[in-house]
C-alpha positions in Angstrom: 46.3 -43.4 2.8 48.7 -40.7 3.5 48.0 -37.0 4.1 50.6 -34.3 4.4 50.7 -30.5 4.1 53.0 -27.8 2.8 52.9 -24.3 4.3 52.6 -21.8 1.4 52.5 -18.7 3.7 51.5 -17.9 7.2 47.8 -18.3 6.4 47.8 -20.6 3.4 48.8 -24.2 3.0 48.5 -27.0 0.5 47.2 -30.4 1.7 48.3 -33.5 -0.3 46.1 -36.6 -0.1 47.5 -39.9 -1.3 44.9 -42.6 -1.8 46.1 -46.2 -2.6 44.0 -49.0 -4.1 43.9 -50.8 -0.7 42.0 -47.8 0.8 38.9 -48.2 -1.4 39.1 -51.6 -3.2 37.0 -53.5 -0.6 34.1 -51.1 -1.0 34.5 -51.2 -4.8 34.4 -55.1 -4.9 31.3 -55.2 -2.7 29.5 -52.8 -5.0 30.5 -54.7 -8.1 29.1 -57.9 -6.6 25.9 -56.1 -5.9 25.7 -54.8 -9.4 26.4 -58.3 -10.8 23.4 -59.7 -8.8 21.0 -56.9 -10.0 22.3 -56.1 -13.5 20.2 -57.0 -16.5 22.6 -57.5 -19.4 21.5 -58.5 -22.9 22.4 -62.1 -23.6 22.5 -63.1 -19.9 20.0 -64.0 -17.3 19.6 -61.4 -14.5 22.5 -61.8 -12.1 24.4 -64.1 -14.4 26.6 -61.7 -16.3 30.3 -62.3 -16.0 32.2 -60.2 -13.5 34.7 -59.1 -16.2 31.8 -57.6 -18.2 30.4 -55.9 -15.1 33.8 -54.4 -14.3 34.1 -53.0 -17.9 30.7 -51.5 -17.6 30.7 -50.1 -14.1 34.0 -50.2 -12.4 35.4 -46.8 -13.4 32.3 -45.0 -12.1 32.3 -47.0 -8.9 36.0 -46.4 -8.3 35.3 -42.7 -8.9 32.6 -42.6 -6.2 34.6 -44.6 -3.8 37.7 -42.5 -4.2 35.7 -39.3 -3.8 34.0 -40.5 -0.7 37.3 -41.6 0.8 38.9 -38.3 -0.2 36.2 -36.2 1.4 36.1 -38.2 4.6 39.8 -38.3 5.1 40.4 -34.6 4.1 38.0 -33.2 6.7 39.0 -35.7 9.3 42.6 -34.5 8.9 41.5 -30.9 9.2 39.6 -31.7 12.4 42.4 -33.9 13.9 45.0 -31.2 13.2 42.7 -28.6 14.6 43.0 -26.4 11.5 40.7 -23.4 11.7 40.1 -22.9 8.0 38.4 -20.0 6.2 35.9 -21.0 3.5 36.4 -24.5 2.2 39.4 -26.4 0.7 39.8 -25.7 -3.0 41.1 -28.4 -5.3 44.4 -27.5 -6.9 43.7 -29.0 -10.3 47.1 -27.8 -11.7 49.0 -29.9 -9.2 46.5 -32.8 -9.2 46.6 -33.2 -12.9 44.4 -35.5 -15.0 42.6 -38.3 -13.0 41.6 -41.5 -14.8 39.5 -43.8 -12.7 39.5 -46.5 -15.3 43.3 -46.9 -15.5 44.7 -45.6 -12.2 44.8 -47.6 -9.0 46.6 -45.0 -6.8 45.6 -41.3 -6.7 47.1 -38.1 -5.4 45.0 -34.9 -4.8 46.1 -31.4 -3.8 44.0 -28.9 -2.0 44.7 -25.3 -1.2 43.5 -24.2 2.2 43.3 -20.8 4.0 43.9 -20.7 7.8 42.2 -18.2 10.1 44.6 -16.0 12.0 45.1 -16.3 15.7 43.7 -13.3 17.6 41.9 -12.3 20.8 39.2 -9.7 21.2 40.5 -6.5 22.8 37.5 -5.2 24.6 39.4 -2.1 25.8 39.3 -0.8 22.2 35.5 -0.8 22.1 34.3 2.5 23.3 30.5 2.4 22.9 27.9 3.9 25.2 24.4 2.4 25.7 21.8 4.9 24.4 18.7 4.8 26.5 15.6 6.6 25.2 14.0 8.9 27.7 10.2 8.3 28.0 8.3 11.6 28.4 4.8 11.9 30.0 3.5 13.2 26.7 4.6 10.1 24.9 2.9 7.9 27.5 -0.3 10.1 27.2 -0.2 9.7 23.4 0.2 5.9 23.7 -2.7 5.7 26.1 -4.8 7.7 23.6 -3.7 5.2 20.8 -4.8 2.3 23.0 -8.2 3.8 23.9 -8.8 4.3 20.2 -7.6 0.8 19.3 -10.1 -0.8 21.8 -12.8 1.8 21.0 -16.0 1.4 19.0 -16.8 2.7 15.6 -19.9 4.7 14.7 -21.0 6.2 11.4 -22.0 9.9 11.9 -23.9 11.8 9.3 -21.4 14.6 9.0 -17.6 14.8 9.2 -16.0 15.9 12.5 -12.5 16.3 13.8 -10.5 13.0 13.9 -13.0 11.1 11.7 -12.0 8.7 8.9 -13.4 9.6 5.5 -14.1 7.2 2.7 -14.8 7.9 -0.9 -13.6 8.2 -4.5 -10.6 10.5 -5.0 -9.7 11.9 -8.5 -6.8 14.0 -9.5 -7.6 17.5 -10.9 -5.7 19.5 -13.5 -4.6 23.1 -13.1 -8.1 24.3 -14.3 -9.9 22.3 -11.7 -11.2 19.6 -14.1 -10.7 15.9 -13.7 -7.3 15.1 -15.1 -7.4 12.6 -18.0 -5.2 9.6 -17.0 -4.7 11.1 -13.5 -5.1 9.3 -10.2 -8.5 7.8 -9.6 -9.1 5.5 -6.7 -11.2 4.7 -3.6 -9.5 5.9 -0.5 -9.8 6.2 3.3 -8.3 9.4 4.9 -7.9 9.8 8.6 -8.3 13.4 9.8 -6.3 12.6 12.9 -3.3 12.8 10.5 -4.2 16.2 9.1 -1.0 18.3 8.8 -2.6 21.7 9.3 -5.5 22.0 11.8 -6.7 25.1 9.9 -7.6 22.8 6.9 -10.2 21.0 9.1 -12.8 23.5 7.9 -12.6 22.1 4.4 -14.0 18.7 5.6 -15.9 19.5 8.8 -19.7 19.2 8.4 -19.5 17.4 5.0 -21.9 14.6 4.4 -22.1 11.6 2.1 -22.3 12.3 -1.7 -20.7 15.8 -1.1 -17.6 16.7 -3.0 -14.5 18.2 -1.3 -11.6 19.8 -3.3 -8.3 20.1 -1.5 -4.5 19.7 -2.0 -3.6 16.2 -0.9 0.0 17.0 -0.3 -0.7 20.1 1.9 -3.4 18.2 3.9 -1.9 14.8 4.6 1.5 13.2 5.3 3.5 11.5 2.5 2.8 8.1 4.1 -0.9 8.7 3.8 -0.5 9.7 0.1 1.5 6.5 -0.6 -1.2 4.4 1.0 -4.1 6.2 -0.6 -2.7 6.3 -4.2 -0.7 3.0 -4.0 2.5 4.8 -5.0 6.1 4.8 -3.7 7.6 7.5 -1.4 9.3 9.4 -4.2 6.1 9.6 -6.3 4.1 10.6 -3.2 6.5 13.5 -2.5 6.0 14.8 -6.0 2.2 14.5 -6.0 1.3 18.2 -5.6 -2.0 18.3 -7.6 -5.4 19.2 -6.1 -7.8 16.4 -5.8 -11.6 15.9 -5.5 -13.0 13.5 -2.9 -16.6 12.3 -3.4 -17.5 11.4 0.2 -19.2 8.0 0.5 -18.9 7.2 4.2 -17.6 8.4 7.6 -16.3 6.5 10.5 -15.7 7.8 14.0 -13.8 6.1 16.8 -15.4 6.4 20.2 -12.4 5.8 22.5 -12.6 3.2 25.2 -12.9 4.5 28.7 -9.8 4.2 30.9 -11.5 1.6 33.2 -11.1 -1.9 34.6 -12.3 -3.4 31.3 -9.5 -1.6 29.3 -6.9 -2.6 31.9 -7.8 -6.3 31.5 -7.8 -6.0 27.7 -4.4 -4.4 27.5 -2.7 -6.3 30.4 -4.6 -9.6 30.7 -1.9 -11.1 32.9 -1.6 -8.2 35.3 -4.0 -6.9 38.0 -4.3 -3.2 37.2 -6.5 -1.5 39.8 -6.6 2.2 38.7 -5.6 4.7 36.1 -2.3 5.6 37.8 -1.3 1.9 37.8 -2.4 1.7 34.2 -0.2 4.7 33.3 2.8 3.2 35.1 2.3 -0.1 33.3 2.0 1.7 29.9 5.2 3.5 30.7 6.9 0.3 31.5 5.8 -1.3 28.2 7.1 1.9 26.4 10.4 1.5 28.2 10.5 -2.2 27.3 9.9 -1.5 23.6 12.6 1.3 23.8 15.0 -1.1 25.5 14.7 -3.5 22.5 15.7 -0.6 20.2 18.5 0.4 22.5 19.8 -3.1 22.6 19.6 -3.3 18.8 21.6 -0.1 18.3 24.1 -1.1 21.0 24.7 -4.5 19.3 25.2 -2.9 15.9 27.6 -0.2 17.3 29.7 -2.8 19.2 29.7 -5.1 16.2 30.9 -2.3 13.9 33.6 -1.4 16.4 34.8 -5.0 16.7 35.0 -5.4 12.9 36.8 -2.0 12.5 39.3 -3.0 15.3 40.1 -6.3 13.6 43.6 -5.7 12.2 44.8 -9.2 11.5 45.8 -9.9 7.9 43.6 -12.4 5.9 44.5 -14.4 2.8 42.4 -12.2 0.6 43.4 -13.4 -2.8 42.5 -17.0 -1.8 39.2 -15.9 -0.3 38.2 -13.9 -3.4 39.0 -16.9 -5.6 37.0 -19.2 -3.2 34.0 -16.8 -3.4 34.2 -16.8 -7.2 34.1 -20.6 -7.4 31.0 -21.1 -5.2 28.8 -21.1 -8.3 26.5 -18.3 -7.2 25.1 -16.3 -10.1 25.9 -12.8 -8.7 29.4 -13.7 -7.6 31.8 -12.9 -10.4 35.4 -11.9 -9.9 34.4 -8.4 -10.9 31.5 -8.0 -8.5 33.5 -9.6 -5.7 36.3 -7.2 -6.2 33.9 -4.2 -6.3 32.1 -5.3 -3.1 35.1 -6.7 -1.3 35.9 -3.9 1.2 32.3 -3.0 2.0 30.6 -6.4 2.0 32.7 -9.5 1.9 35.7 -8.6 4.0 33.6 -7.2 6.9 31.4 -10.3 6.8 34.5 -12.6 7.0 35.9 -10.6 9.9 32.6 -10.8 11.7 32.5 -14.6 11.3 35.9 -14.9 12.9 34.9 -12.6 15.7 31.7 -14.5 16.2 33.6 -17.7 16.7 35.5 -16.0 19.6 32.2 -14.8 21.1 30.8 -18.3 21.0 33.7 -19.5 23.0 32.8 -16.9 25.7 29.1 -17.5 25.7 26.8 -19.1 23.1 25.0 -16.5 21.0 23.2 -18.7 18.5 19.6 -19.3 19.8 19.1 -22.9 21.0 16.1 -25.0 19.9 14.6 -24.7 23.4 15.0 -20.9 23.4 13.1 -20.7 20.2 10.3 -23.1 21.3 10.0 -21.2 24.7 9.6 -17.9 22.8 6.9 -19.3 20.5 5.2 -20.9 23.4 5.1 -17.6 25.3 3.5 -15.8 22.2 0.9 -18.6 22.0 0.1 -18.4 25.7 -0.3 -14.6 25.6 -2.5 -14.7 22.5 -4.7 -17.3 24.2 -5.1 -15.3 27.3 -6.0 -12.2 25.3 -8.6 -14.2 23.3 -10.1 -15.7 26.5 -10.4 -12.3 28.1 -12.1 -10.9 25.0 -14.6 -13.7 25.0 -15.1 -13.7 28.7 -13.9 -17.4 29.0 -12.1 -18.7 32.1 -10.1 -21.6 30.7 -9.4 -23.8 27.6 -12.1 -26.5 27.5 -11.6 -27.5 31.1 -7.9 -28.4 30.6 -5.6 -28.9 33.5 -2.5 -26.6 33.7 -0.3 -29.6 32.7 -2.5 -30.4 29.7 -2.5 -26.8 28.5 1.3 -26.7 28.9 1.7 -29.9 26.9 -0.6 -28.7 24.1 1.3 -25.4 23.9 4.6 -27.2 23.9 3.5 -29.4 21.0 2.2 -26.5 19.0 5.3 -24.4 19.6 7.6 -27.3 18.5 5.5 -27.8 15.4 5.8 -24.1 14.5 9.5 -23.9 15.3 10.3 -27.0 13.2 10.0 -24.8 10.0 12.8 -22.3 10.1 11.0 -19.8 7.8 8.2 -19.6 10.4 10.5 -18.4 13.2 13.3 -16.6 11.4 12.3 -13.2 12.9 12.3 -14.8 16.3 15.7 -16.4 15.7 17.1 -13.0 14.7 15.6 -11.3 17.8 17.0 -14.0 20.2 20.4 -13.8 18.5 20.4 -10.0 19.0 19.3 -10.4 22.7 22.1 -13.0 23.3 24.7 -10.6 21.7 23.4 -7.7 23.8 23.7 -9.7 27.0 27.3 -10.8 26.1 28.4 -7.3 25.1 26.9 -5.7 28.2 28.7 -8.3 30.4 32.0 -7.7 28.7 31.8 -3.9 28.4 29.6 -2.7 31.3 28.7 0.3 29.1 28.0 3.8 30.3 24.3 4.5 29.9 23.4 7.8 28.2 19.8 8.9 28.2 18.8 10.6 25.0 15.6 11.9 23.4 13.8 9.8 20.7 14.9 12.3 18.1 18.6 12.0 19.2 18.3 8.3 19.3 16.9 8.2 15.7 19.8 10.3 14.5 22.4 8.1 16.1 20.7 5.0 14.8 21.0 6.3 11.2 24.8 6.9 11.5 
């Protein structure tokens, strides 16, 4: 076995692998003997066929497998031993290798083209990104408390429609003359008057009872999102739906908000001891800020990532990489589509992979198995606490703290074992790890912005 390489350019080289018969023949002979013992050949008892016949029947295939295994093992061992930081995977140079005949050849020579990652360091001084922090207003906290009291409130069924009620019934589309439109929208809907766009339109609905009909313009009365949901159509279609409709009222629901009391405090914050409304408001604001912090981290990570990719100015062996992508056998990857998407999709992705390897050297960012399990376990624990509080139970079947922890650990590991179950958690932890690393490296200036300003910056 002999491996050598030839530098084709600064970032490309050709690896030559010479495999001699002595490198693989022992393995081949062992397999041939196994075949001889097990082979059933017409005219011979099982295991009694001559070795010469077994060789003629199977040797070429066995040599092919043995040589391929030796080739793969030695090639990647060489890459590791030589500390070659390759891009993509080695590509067989069939033109240099030529025809290979495993039946006739004893010695083999293979050639592989390889792309090498450029050497670089991250220049954090070029990354000028501020940390956008969303200001939480008292009005937003009040609205969230209102949402919470409704969420934990009770439903009643009044006889007549009032402000903020939910109406149920059959909705049909009308034509310009006010008749039911043939082939028009016709479906059972629920419409929440809390979402009414114009308060003056409330008079159209207020006081109406079951079986009464209400004619109104759906687009003028309700947001596009409500129209999408009611008619089961997409956003574009909902924006174009300007016809009047007729609703035959079949039922009414009214939410009686939960009182802001000790019972609500325990329902919303089961693991905290909230004593009064002021403490509850502060806790709600803290949760609001926590949710906003996740959005701020996400935007910060995306902005820093974009800046790092844009600042990456090292040349890459792009022709090699385009060819490598095209040979991966994926249906949507043709030379034409790769070329068309190269600058916007493939090249930034490659640059980020290189940057990510440098980040990993500073601080691991890929979530560990224990991180994922701990996250799942925390979710399970909080869900159990909320369920116990709702049912008024004190514990879980008399378990000790250690038994409960062991049970949660087992359940969390079972859930985390299937990647598709926890992909969102993995993505969130990855973003959290990146945010921590970026903050440590950049110590960014914090800029407080309104929710509207934040949304605008997140779209850029």
